[in-house]
N, C-alpha and C positions, 0 to 999 in steps of 0.2 A: 337518550337518541341525539344523533348528531343535528345540530341546528341548520346546517348547511343543506343536508338532505332533504329537511322538511320544506325547504323553500323550493326544492327542485323536483316536484312530482312528475311522474311520466304519465303522458296522456297521449292519445291519437292525434294525428295531424287535423283529422275531422272534427276534434272537440277544442283546438286550439282558437282563443279568441280572435277577431278581427283587430289589428293593430298591434298583436303580440308577437313578439320573436321567440324562437325556440331552436335548439339543435336535435337533430335526428340522431336516435339513440338505436335505433334498429328497424329494419324493415321484415316484418313476419315472412319467414322462409315458405316458399312455394306457394306464395299468396297471388293473387291475380296482380298484373302490373309489376312483378318484382323487377323483372329484367327492363322494362319500360322505365321504371323510376331509375335504376341505376344509368341507363344511357341518358338520361337528362340531368344526372348530377343529384339526385335524391337518394344519397348513400349516407350511413353513419357518420358523424362529424361535420355535417352540413348544416349551417345556420339558415333559417329562412324567416321570413316575415309574412303573416297571414294578411293580404290586402282586401279581399272581400269574401263573402259567401252568398251564393243565390239561395233565395227562400226555399223552403220546404226539402231540404236536403240534396240540392242539386249540384252544380259545379261550385268548387272555390277556386279563388285565385292566389297563387304564392308568390313572392319574389324571393329567388335564389341568385345571390349575388347581384348582377344588374340585369337580371331577366325575368319577365312575368311569365308565369305560365298556368293553366286551368287543368285542373283533374276533377274527377268525379269523387263526391264525399264517400261514397262506398269503398272507393280504391283507397282513400285517405285514411281510412279506419286501419290499414295495414301498415301504417308507418308510425312508429312509437317516437315522441318527442320528450324532451327535458329541459326545463330552464324557461317556462314562460314569463318573458319581460316585457309588460304593457309599455308602448311608447306615448 
């Protein structure tokens, strides 16, 4: 098995730990928020940083380039990430 692929598992944005960065691999087609994600730059190839998570599965805050934005963790489950790098 390729060691490089072992280090970069795919996870959802909702599962990305606080302080970690990862790159968007895909947005689940026809999912809730798909168009909204594209409108704000959450598209495949975009790297982001997980800044904070509200308790009990509420909102999450991510940084994309120089902009912080909040989204609901249920919507974040529709964004697939790769390359968890903890800072």
